[in-house]
MILUM-243417 format. One record per residue (C-alpha): x, z, y. Coordinates in steps of 0.1 Angstrom, whole numbers, padded with zeros to 4 digits, always signed. Layout:
XZY
...
END
This chain:
-0057-0406+0069
-0046-0373+0084
-0069-0361+0111
-0055-0347+0143
-0071-0322+0167
-0056-0311+0200
-0064-0275+0191
-0078-0255+0162
-0088-0220+0152
-0077-0205+0119
-0100-0177+0107
-0081-0153+0084
-0100-0135+0057
-0086-0129+0023
-0053-0145+0032
-0036-0120+0054
-0001-0134+0056
+0018-0160+0076
+0037-0177+0048
+0026-0199+0019
-0009-0198+0035
-0030-0228+0029
-0054-0227+0058
-0026-0221+0083
-0004-0248+0067
-0032-0274+0069
-0042-0265+0104
-0006-0266+0116
-0002-0301+0101
-0035-0314+0116
-0038-0298+0150
-0016-0297+0180
-0021-0260+0189
-0033-0234+0164
-0047-0200+0172
-0053-0175+0143
-0082-0150+0145
-0092-0121+0123
-0128-0108+0125
-0137-0072+0115
-0171-0083+0102
-0198-0059+0112
-0220-0069+0082
-0192-0059+0058
-0182-0027+0077
-0217-0013+0083
-0223+0003+0049
-0188+0016+0043
-0178+0053+0046
-0161+0061+0079
-0129+0070+0061
-0123+0039+0040
-0088+0032+0027
-0095-0006+0025
-0104-0008+0062
-0072+0011+0072
-0052-0012+0048
-0067-0043+0065
-0063-0028+0100
-0026-0020+0094
-0020-0055+0079
-0037-0073+0108
-0018-0051+0133
+0015-0061+0116
+0007-0098+0116
-0003-0095+0153
+0031-0079+0161
+0049-0106+0142
+0031-0134+0161
+0036-0115+0194
+0074-0116+0187
+0071-0154+0187
+0052-0155+0220
+0019-0161+0202
-0010-0139+0192
-0035-0131+0165
-0068-0126+0182
-0089-0097+0167
-0126-0096+0171
-0154-0073+0159
-0189-0085+0153
-0210-0108+0131
-0192-0139+0119
-0221-0164+0127
-0219-0152+0163
-0183-0144+0170
-0165-0173+0154
-0186-0200+0171
-0184-0181+0204
-0146-0179+0202
-0143-0216+0192
-0163-0225+0222
-0144-0203+0246
-0111-0217+0234
-0123-0252+0234
-0110-0259+0199
-0120-0290+0180
-0119-0275+0145
-0120-0242+0126
-0100-0237+0094
-0104-0210+0068
-0097-0203+0031
-0126-0206+0007
-0144-0175-0007
-0165-0175-0038
-0187-0144-0034
-0224-0152-0029
-0226-0133+0004
-0194-0149+0017
-0207-0184+0008
-0240-0177+0027
-0220-0163+0057
-0198-0194+0058
-0228-0217+0056
-0243-0199+0086
-0210-0201+0106
-0208-0238+0097
-0242-0245+0110
-0235-0228+0143
-0202-0246+0147
-0219-0279+0138
-0243-0274+0167
-0211-0274+0189
-0197-0305+0171
-0169-0284+0156
-0163-0287+0118
-0155-0258+0096
-0127-0270+0073
-0122-0247+0043
-0093-0250+0018
-0083-0234-0015
-0059-0205-0012
-0068-0174-0032
-0067-0190-0066
-0048-0218-0084
-0079-0233-0099
-0113-0229-0083
-0150-0236-0089
-0154-0264-0114
-0117-0275-0116
-0114-0261-0152
-0143-0273-0174
-0150-0279-0211
-0147-0314-0225
-0184-0318-0219
-0179-0309-0182
-0194-0274-0185
-0181-0239-0178
-0160-0219-0201
-0177-0186-0211
-0149-0172-0232
-0116-0164-0218
-0092-0176-0245
-0102-0213-0244
-0104-0211-0206
-0068-0198-0205
-0057-0226-0228
-0074-0252-0205
-0059-0236-0174
-0024-0237-0187
-0028-0273-0199
-0041-0284-0165
-0014-0267-0145
+0012-0288-0128
+0040-0279-0103
+0018-0293-0075
-0009-0266-0081
+0015-0238-0073
+0037-0256-0047
+0042-0235-0016
+0021-0242+0014
+0047-0241+0041
+0040-0224+0074
+0074-0214+0088
+0086-0249+0094
+0056-0257+0115
+0054-0223+0133
+0060-0240+0166
+0024-0252+0164
+0010-0217+0171
-0006-0216+0206
+0015-0197+0231
-0005-0169+0248
-0002-0134+0262
-0010-0108+0236
-0043-0091+0237
-0044-0053+0229
-0051-0045+0192
-0086-0030+0188
-0081+0006+0177
-0093+0016+0143
-0114+0043+0159
-0131+0017+0181
-0143+0001+0149
-0159+0034+0139
-0134+0043+0113
-0110+0072+0107
-0074+0074+0093
-0071+0081+0056
-0044+0093+0032
-0030+0058+0028
+0005+0068+0039
+0005+0099+0017
-0004+0078-0013
+0026+0056-0006
+0005+0025-0001
+0023+0001+0023
-0001-0025+0037
+0008-0061+0046
+0032-0087+0033
+0061-0062+0035
+0043-0038+0012
+0035-0066-0012
+0071-0078-0012
+0084-0043-0020
+0061-0039-0049
+0068-0074-0062
+0106-0068-0061
+0102-0036-0080
+0080-0053-0106
+0105-0080-0111
+0128-0055-0127
+0101-0043-0151
+0082-0075-0159
+0101-0081-0192
+0086-0050-0207
+0051-0056-0192
+0036-0066-0226
+0047-0033-0241
+0039-0010-0212
+0008-0024-0195
-0017-0004-0216
-0002+0030-0211
-0014+0048-0180
+0014+0074-0181
+0040+0047-0179
+0050+0026-0148
+0039-0007-0164
+0016-0023-0140
+0026-0045-0111
+0003-0026-0086
-0002-0058-0067
-0039-0059-0071
-0048-0047-0036
-0024-0073-0022
-0039-0101-0042
-0073-0089-0031
-0065-0092+0006
-0040-0121+0003
-0009-0103+0015
+0009-0122-0012
+0004-0157-0024
-0011-0163-0059
+0010-0195-0061
+0042-0175-0056
+0033-0151-0084
+0024-0178-0108
+0056-0197-0100
+0076-0166-0106
+0059-0159-0140
+0066-0195-0151
+0102-0194-0140
+0109-0160-0155
+0094-0168-0189
+0094-0145-0218
+0067-0123-0234
+0063-0100-0205
+0059-0127-0178
+0035-0146-0200
+0014-0115-0206
+0012-0109-0169
+0004-0145-0162
-0026-0140-0186
-0039-0113-0163
-0036-0136-0133
-0056-0162-0152
-0083-0135-0161
-0087-0131-0124
-0094-0168-0119
-0117-0168-0150
-0139-0142-0133
-0138-0160-0099
-0151-0193-0114
-0177-0174-0133
-0191-0156-0102
-0191-0190-0083
-0211-0206-0111
-0233-0176-0119
-0240-0157-0086
-0270-0141-0104
-0245-0119-0123
-0242-0097-0091
-0274-0080-0103
-0281-0095-0138
-0263-0095-0171
-0246-0128-0179
-0265-0126-0212
-0300-0124-0198
-0313-0108-0230
-0294-0077-0221
-0313-0073-0188
-0338-0057-0212
-0315-0028-0221
-0336+0003-0216
-0309+0027-0205
-0321+0063-0202
-0300+0066-0170
-0296+0103-0169
-0287+0113-0134
-0270+0145-0145
-0247+0126-0169
-0239+0100-0142
-0230+0128-0118
-0207+0144-0144
-0190+0111-0150
-0184+0105-0113
-0172+0141-0108
-0148+0139-0138
-0167+0166-0156
-0174+0149-0189
-0152+0171-0211
-0133+0141-0224
-0098+0145-0209
-0088+0109-0207
-0121+0099-0190
-0119+0128-0166
-0082+0120-0158
-0091+0084-0151
-0120+0093-0128
-0098+0117-0109
-0072+0090-0105
-0098+0068-0089
-0110+0094-0064
-0076+0106-0055
-0058+0073-0052
-0085+0046-0049
-0070+0029-0079
-0074+0031-0117
-0053+0018-0145
-0068-0013-0161
-0070+0002-0196
-0088+0031-0182
-0113+0009-0163
-0124-0003-0197
-0125+0031-0213
-0145+0048-0185
-0169+0018-0183
-0175+0019-0220
-0180+0057-0219
-0206+0054-0191
-0226+0027-0207
-0223+0034-0244
-0217+0072-0246
-0238+0083-0216
-0262+0053-0218
-0262+0047-0181
-0268+0012-0166
-0235-0007-0160
-0247-0016-0125
-0245+0021-0115
-0208+0023-0125
-0200-0011-0111
-0213+0000-0077
-0194+0033-0079
-0162+0015-0085
-0171-0009-0056
-0173+0020-0033
-0140+0037-0045
-0115+0010-0055
-0090+0000-0028
-0085-0033-0047
-0122-0039-0052
-0128-0075-0060
-0164-0084-0067
-0156-0111-0093
-0132-0090-0113
-0152-0058-0110
-0184-0075-0122
-0166-0093-0150
-0148-0062-0162
-0179-0040-0162
-0200-0066-0180
-0173-0071-0205
-0170-0034-0212
-0208-0030-0213
-0210-0060-0237
-0235-0078-0215
-0212-0104-0201
-0194-0135-0214
-0174-0120-0242
-0162-0132-0276
-0164-0097-0289
-0196-0083-0305
-0218-0060-0286
-0212-0032-0311
-0176-0028-0299
-0176+0008-0285
-0144+0025-0274
-0138+0060-0289
-0125+0080-0259
-0105+0103-0281
-0089+0075-0301
-0081+0057-0269
-0065+0089-0255
-0044+0095-0286
-0032+0059-0287
-0025+0052-0251
-0015+0086-0238
-0001+0101-0269
+0022+0125-0251
-0005+0134-0226
+0016+0126-0196
-0013+0110-0177
-0038+0137-0187
-0015+0165-0176
-0010+0148-0142
-0046+0146-0134
-0061+0174-0155
-0035+0200-0151
-0058+0228-0163
-0052+0214-0198
-0014+0211-0195
-0008+0240-0219
-0025+0222-0248
-0005+0200-0272
-0012+0174-0298
-0048+0167-0307
-0060+0197-0288
-0051+0180-0255
-0071+0149-0263
-0101+0168-0277
-0100+0205-0265
-0133+0213-0282
-0115+0208-0315
-0087+0233-0306
-0086+0267-0323
-0095+0298-0303
-0058+0308-0304
-0047+0274-0290
-0072+0276-0262
-0063+0312-0253
-0026+0304-0253
-0032+0275-0229
-0055+0295-0207
-0084+0272-0213
-0120+0285-0215
-0143+0256-0224
-0173+0256-0201
-0154+0276-0174
-0119+0263-0167
-0127+0229-0183
-0161+0215-0193
-0172+0212-0229
-0181+0176-0239
-0214+0166-0222
-0222+0143-0252
-0211+0139-0288
-0195+0105-0291
-0204+0102-0328
-0241+0110-0320
-0242+0086-0290
-0228+0056-0308
-0259+0048-0329
-0281+0054-0298
-0261+0027-0280
-0264+0003-0309
-0302+0009-0310
-0305+0000-0273
-0289-0034-0280
-0310-0039-0311
-0342-0033-0292
-0332-0056-0264
-0324-0084-0289
-0356-0080-0307
-0376-0081-0275
-0361-0115-0264
END
């Protein structure tokens, strides 16, 4: 039986849009008057740098949604503080009978929501959460024995088998928009009042909000058929670039899956596979919150990484002497994004060439990625470091030169981000230390001065990495 509340609050989080939005759709169907709110959570904001692209992206998105609602005579309330205080306080002030939100699967978010739920319950107000950011959540996809899938390929097969049109049906909001509470608009809290500064987001061409997501999606629709052939090449425009929009919910995952299924073909199916990877990591984090700090394979918590601070600093600063690795790290710092192939290459290089703990790199990415998603970042790092749930053996180690020659053969990506090597050609561009003195001189490259010499020898580091794993296995 459908419940009915005279009024309700909808707490927006990772679902920053007004269409195909599950929490809004449910609230508008069950409550007479609905007021949306966005909270700039003090607990999340406190440790962030004052110039953080993610915060500006969110602020611009929220401001845009607020303007859209103001145009309808409604408002998006914006608050700043701790969730367990501000959400119950606002619910009480508005006199609502229910609070709706979309579910989150990160450990800290689950704990936060439990605290908010307790405070609301003390006021006899339920917190009603719904699924929105994934198609399948938590334990909806299980093995025949009812357990979790730990390997992606069978998970993907089960995901596809379980999928029905109902799972990706739109969650309509527009038809019920009259249910938004009419109110005079409040001023938008300035970004500076939150303690943050403007960044280079406009210069990077990143358009926040649903309009930015729509522009990228339309562009990708013209390229998706070639996605399977282009996605691994960082010098080619092959990605969808929608990851930040998926992260903050400025576009619906249901809409993207519907499109991939309707489009069909190799490219669309390859892209759908990437969307399923995202859900694989989400359910894994929900089931195994210990993986925030520990390896999925507990035996590899015993890896005795040397953790050389100088090598880690060189990796962060794009001074490894390996052009593809350095180009990728510069892309991360300059744009807040890194190509997916290069996320694997740089992670493998840090953990298996430099022998630095995967957690150091995961945290560095967490600070820098505008599309940072805890589940995907943890899953990707543990996969690359061979400590996660992975069907591949732990002795898989990417050769950074081979990866460079294969996936940036013409050096377009390297030349863009490491222009000091632009004069080199062929193998010399991918491994400058192997170039002849004449080649280096002609290109104006002086190893150790204009560009670093390699900080490690990949061939010498590989057996060291293997030995680390052998010792960890033997000690279990």
